[in-house]
C-alpha positions as CSV (number, residue, x, y, z in Angstrom):
1,M,-39.9,-101.8,12.4
2,N,-41.1,-97.7,13.7
3,I,-38.0,-95.9,14.1
4,K,-39.0,-92.8,16.4
5,R,-37.7,-89.7,15.7
6,R,-35.2,-89.2,19.1
7,L,-33.3,-92.6,18.6
8,F,-32.7,-91.1,15.1
9,L,-31.2,-87.9,16.2
10,K,-30.0,-89.3,18.3
11,A,-27.9,-92.1,16.8
12,A,-27.1,-89.3,13.8
13,S,-25.6,-86.8,16.9
14,C,-22.7,-89.5,17.4
15,L,-22.2,-90.0,13.3
16,P,-19.3,-86.7,13.0
17,L,-17.5,-88.4,16.3
18,S,-17.5,-92.3,14.4
19,L,-16.4,-91.0,11.7
20,G,-13.5,-89.3,13.4
21,I,-12.4,-92.6,15.9
22,P,-10.1,-94.5,12.9
23,S,-7.4,-91.6,12.5
24,L,-7.8,-91.5,16.3
25,V,-6.6,-95.0,16.3
26,H,-4.5,-95.6,13.0
27,S,-2.9,-93.8,11.6
28,E,0.4,-93.9,8.6
29,I,3.5,-92.5,8.0
30,N,6.5,-92.8,4.3
31,F,9.1,-93.5,6.1
32,G,11.7,-93.9,2.9
33,G,10.2,-96.7,1.5
34,T,9.1,-98.5,3.7
35,K,6.0,-98.1,5.7
36,I,5.3,-97.5,8.8
37,T,1.9,-98.9,10.6
38,T,0.7,-96.8,13.9
39,V,-2.6,-98.6,16.1
40,S,-3.3,-96.8,18.2
41,D,-4.2,-99.5,22.1
42,G,-5.5,-97.1,24.6
43,S,-3.4,-96.0,27.5
44,I,-2.4,-97.3,30.5
45,T,-1.4,-95.9,34.3
46,L,1.4,-96.9,35.8
47,P,3.0,-96.3,39.0
48,A,6.0,-93.2,38.9
49,S,7.9,-95.6,40.6
50,L,8.0,-97.7,38.8
51,T,10.1,-95.0,35.8
52,F,11.3,-93.0,38.4
53,D,13.3,-94.9,41.6
54,T,16.2,-95.9,39.0
55,M,16.8,-92.2,37.8
56,P,19.5,-89.7,39.9
57,K,17.2,-87.4,43.0
58,N,18.7,-84.6,41.1
59,E,17.8,-84.6,37.4
60,L,14.5,-86.0,38.8
61,E,13.1,-82.4,39.3
62,L,14.3,-80.7,36.7
63,I,12.3,-83.5,34.8
64,I,8.5,-83.7,36.4
65,N,9.2,-79.8,36.4
66,E,9.9,-79.6,33.1
67,F,6.9,-81.6,31.9
68,S,4.9,-81.9,34.1
69,L,4.9,-85.3,35.2
70,S,3.0,-86.1,38.7
71,Q,5.4,-87.9,41.1
72,D,3.4,-90.4,42.3
73,Q,1.2,-91.8,38.4
74,L,2.2,-92.1,34.9
75,V,0.3,-92.2,32.6
76,R,1.6,-93.7,29.5
77,E,0.7,-94.3,25.4
78,C,0.4,-97.8,24.6
79,N,0.8,-98.0,20.2
80,V,1.3,-100.9,18.2
81,T,4.6,-100.7,15.4
82,L,3.0,-102.7,12.4
């Protein structure tokens, strides 16, 4: 098998990134005598109306401004706790 230098360098340059990925998608914490493991499944984009329509409008404005939220859509992390 003939490995070309450019292909090798391209693959080698991805190695540091690939080593960091598991820590981005998996975390563990010991809480008392219990170990909590969380695995990230990415994120999901939902219409903001799904959450905001049921909230009082006067309080909603404060929350949107304080947390710099979009009034059109919300991006939520999808994490599974094991």
